[in-house]
N, C-alpha and C positions, 0 to 999 in steps of 0.2 A: 458458590450459591445466592449471590447476591445480585440483584438488576431488577429488569422492569419484569412485572407480570399485568394481565389486563384481569380485573373483576366483573362480574356480573350478576347482579341479585334478580333471581326470579324463582317461581316456582314450579320448579322442574319436576318435581317428581307428582305434581297435581294434589298435594295433600293438605294445599291451604297455607305452608308453610314456605317461607322465603331460602332458598338455597344458593349457594354461591357455585358459579360456574367461572373457571380461572383458565386462561391462557398464559401458557408459561415459553420461556425459552429455553434451551436446550441443557443449561448449566442451573437452572431453577432446582432448589430443594424444599419443596412444600411436604411436611414441615420441615422447619430448618434443621439440618444436621446429616448425619450418616445415612438416616433411613429413607430420606424425602424422595417424592418422585417430581420431575422424571429423572433426575441428576443420575440415578444409580439403577433406574430400569430401563426407559427408553433411549434415553441420551439424544433424545430430539426436543423440539418444542411440542407441546403436549397439550388436550383438553383435559382440565381436572373436572371432578364433580366433589364440591363439600356441603354433604346434606346436613340440614338443619335438623337435630335429633332433641332439641329445645322448643322454643315457641318465638313466633315473631317478637314477642316483648321482653324475650330473655334468650335470645339465640344461643345454641351449643352445636357447634360443627363437627360433624364426624371427621375421621381420618380422609384424605383424599382417596378417592377412587378414580382411574383411568376411564374417559368415554371411550369407548370402543367403535368402530365402522365395522359393519359383518364381522365381527368376532376378533378384530384387530386393533390395538391400542391406536389412537389418532396420532399420527407423527407428522409434524408440519414444519422439518427444517431446522435449522439453527436457532433463528432470531424468534421473538414474541409472536406467537400468533394471537388473534383476537376474535375469540368466540361471542356471538350473539343468539340469545334463545329468540325464535320468529316462530309465527303460527302459519304458515303459507297454507296450510291444508284444512284450517277450520275445524280441525280436531278436538281442540279444548287443551291439548298437549303440546308444548313447543318442539319445534325442529332446531336444528343448529345451521347458520352460517357461520365460516369462520374467514377473518381476513389472513393472508399467509404472505410471507415475509418478501415474496415475488411481485406482489399488488394484485393478486386474483383473489378472488372470493369463492368460496366453497359452499356448496348446499349439502347438509348431510341429513336426510330425513330421519323423522323419529324411528320409522319402522326399522331402518338398518342400524339403529343404535343400542348400546348396552352398557352397563357400568357395573 
């Protein structure tokens, strides 16, 4: 379960606390061990949310949740994907763009995302 992941710090939930958006590869294990995602769940590169349940000054992150697109976990092939929070719609809450292993970039509107 070792290897590269990408980390993005942003206020994903809109509550003023910084959360982590993680892009993984297919064999990643977040958290490490036998129960981590996506190694034992999707078995593909995934986008995970670690919600800050502490404060910005003393963050404490909840266990990862898969971010889903239209109800299905985002699955992005074998190699590490690279999510980035963006606000293309000026809604005040971010959407996602994700860099994929084949060089493409995918826009995932917030209205279609759940976690």
